[in-house]
C-alpha positions as CSV (number, residue, x, y, z in Angstrom):
1,M,-13.0,5.6,-8.2
2,T,-14.7,2.2,-8.2
3,T,-14.4,-0.1,-11.2
4,A,-10.9,-0.3,-12.6
5,L,-11.2,-3.2,-15.0
6,I,-14.0,-5.3,-16.5
7,M,-13.0,-8.7,-18.0
8,D,-15.9,-10.7,-19.4
9,E,-18.2,-9.8,-16.5
10,V,-15.5,-10.0,-13.8
11,S,-14.8,-6.5,-12.5
12,I,-11.8,-5.5,-10.4
13,E,-12.7,-2.7,-8.1
14,F,-12.1,-1.0,-4.8
15,C,-14.1,-2.4,-2.0
16,L,-16.7,-0.2,-0.5
17,E,-17.4,-0.2,3.2
18,K,-20.7,-2.0,2.7
19,D,-18.8,-4.9,1.1
20,I,-16.4,-5.6,4.0
21,D,-18.7,-8.1,5.6
22,S,-18.8,-10.1,2.3
23,V,-15.0,-9.9,2.1
24,G,-14.9,-11.2,5.7
25,L,-16.6,-14.4,4.5
26,L,-14.0,-14.9,1.8
27,W,-11.3,-14.2,4.4
28,L,-12.8,-17.0,6.5
29,D,-12.9,-19.3,3.5
30,M,-9.2,-18.5,2.9
31,V,-8.1,-19.2,6.4
32,N,-10.1,-22.4,6.6
33,E,-8.6,-23.6,3.3
34,M,-5.0,-22.6,4.0
35,M,-4.7,-23.2,7.7
36,P,-7.4,-25.8,8.6
37,N,-6.1,-26.4,12.1
38,E,-6.5,-22.8,13.2
39,K,-9.5,-21.2,14.9
40,P,-10.1,-18.0,12.9
41,R,-12.1,-15.2,14.5
42,M,-13.9,-13.4,11.7
43,D,-15.4,-11.0,14.2
44,W,-11.8,-9.8,15.0
45,W,-11.0,-9.5,11.3
46,L,-14.1,-7.5,10.6
47,K,-13.4,-5.2,13.5
48,I,-9.8,-4.6,12.4
49,A,-10.7,-4.2,8.7
50,K,-13.5,-1.7,9.4
51,H,-11.3,0.3,11.7
52,L,-8.4,0.4,9.3
53,Y,-10.7,1.1,6.4
54,G,-11.7,4.3,8.1
55,T,-8.1,5.5,8.4
56,G,-7.6,5.9,4.7
57,M,-4.3,3.9,4.9
58,Y,-6.0,0.5,4.3
59,S,-7.6,-0.6,1.1
60,I,-9.2,-3.7,-0.3
61,V,-9.4,-4.5,-4.0
62,I,-12.1,-7.0,-4.9
63,A,-13.0,-9.2,-7.9
64,R,-16.7,-9.3,-8.6
65,Y,-18.6,-11.6,-10.9
66,M,-22.1,-10.3,-11.3
67,E,-23.0,-9.5,-7.7
68,R,-20.8,-12.0,-6.0
69,I,-17.4,-11.1,-4.6
70,I,-15.0,-13.9,-5.8
71,G,-11.6,-12.6,-4.7
72,F,-9.8,-9.9,-2.7
73,I,-6.5,-8.4,-1.8
74,D,-6.1,-6.2,1.2
75,Y,-3.1,-3.9,1.8
76,V,-2.0,-1.0,3.9
77,L,0.2,2.0,3.0
78,F,2.7,1.8,5.8
79,P,5.3,4.5,6.7
80,E,8.4,2.4,7.4
81,P,10.8,4.3,9.7
82,S,13.7,2.0,8.8
83,T,13.7,3.2,5.2
84,G,12.1,6.6,5.6
85,E,9.6,5.6,2.8
86,Y,6.1,4.4,2.5
87,H,5.7,0.7,1.8
88,G,2.6,-0.9,0.2
89,V,2.1,-4.0,2.3
90,A,-0.3,-6.7,1.2
91,Q,-1.7,-9.1,3.8
92,C,-4.1,-11.4,2.1
93,L,-4.8,-12.4,-1.5
94,Y,-7.5,-14.9,-2.2
95,V,-9.7,-16.1,-5.1
96,V,-12.4,-18.7,-4.7
97,P,-11.3,-22.0,-6.1
98,E,-13.6,-22.2,-9.1
99,Y,-12.2,-18.9,-10.4
100,R,-8.5,-19.5,-9.9
101,N,-6.2,-19.5,-13.0
102,K,-9.0,-17.8,-15.0
103,K,-9.0,-14.4,-16.5
104,R,-5.9,-13.3,-14.5
105,I,-8.1,-12.3,-11.6
106,S,-5.3,-12.4,-9.0
107,F,-2.9,-10.7,-11.4
108,N,-5.3,-7.8,-12.0
109,M,-6.2,-7.4,-8.3
110,V,-2.5,-7.3,-7.4
111,R,-1.8,-4.8,-10.2
112,M,-4.5,-2.5,-9.1
113,A,-3.3,-2.7,-5.5
114,I,0.3,-1.9,-6.6
115,R,-0.8,1.0,-8.8
116,N,-2.9,2.5,-6.0
117,S,0.0,2.1,-3.5
118,K,2.4,3.9,-5.9
119,I,0.0,6.7,-6.5
120,R,-0.3,7.2,-2.8
121,G,3.4,7.4,-2.3
122,A,4.7,3.8,-1.8
123,K,8.3,3.3,-2.9
124,K,8.4,-0.4,-2.0
125,I,5.8,-3.2,-2.3
126,E,5.8,-6.1,0.1
127,F,3.5,-9.2,0.4
128,F,3.0,-11.7,3.1
129,V,3.1,-15.0,1.3
130,M,2.9,-18.6,2.4
131,H,6.1,-20.5,2.3
132,D,4.9,-22.7,-0.7
133,D,4.2,-19.6,-2.7
134,Q,7.6,-17.9,-2.5
135,K,8.9,-19.3,-5.8
136,K,5.9,-17.9,-7.7
137,W,6.7,-14.4,-6.3
138,I,10.5,-14.7,-6.9
139,R,9.7,-15.4,-10.6
140,R,7.9,-12.1,-10.7
141,G,10.9,-10.1,-9.4
142,Y,10.2,-10.1,-5.7
143,Y,12.7,-11.5,-3.2
144,P,12.4,-12.8,0.4
145,Y,13.0,-9.9,2.8
146,R,11.9,-11.1,6.2
147,T,10.8,-14.4,7.4
148,M,8.1,-14.7,10.0
149,M,8.6,-17.6,12.4
150,R,5.8,-19.1,14.5
151,R,5.6,-21.1,17.7
152,N,2.3,-22.4,18.9
153,H,1.3,-22.8,22.5
154,V,3.6,-20.2,24.1
């Protein structure tokens, strides 16, 4: 199953293994945009993504305009012992700036990830979100469940 939705030349589809390197470049753009003081290691991200991709529990949905990947969401189907259920857990959601707020690209990538997680047995959906984005997700029916705290230079 590849292409799920085509919207005026933007397709929302499952990432193929050959596309992971291109998604890695978008991941790097995302980190540099959202956390400019960090020192991202794309080589680590690629190694982790390629390993997880091979497990069948990790998926990436991409938005493609012509041949260019312009957005992605990655997520894992996680067996959560505390609930005894599978959770669909999304890590990163990114659309390149010039395509944001157009054609509901983020919405459709998230929708495809959620549908796929449900089909594969997820009973709960969770997203990692930046603090400033919480209100947007609350308006969509999600609620804060856990908060990740960070301390630098430990």
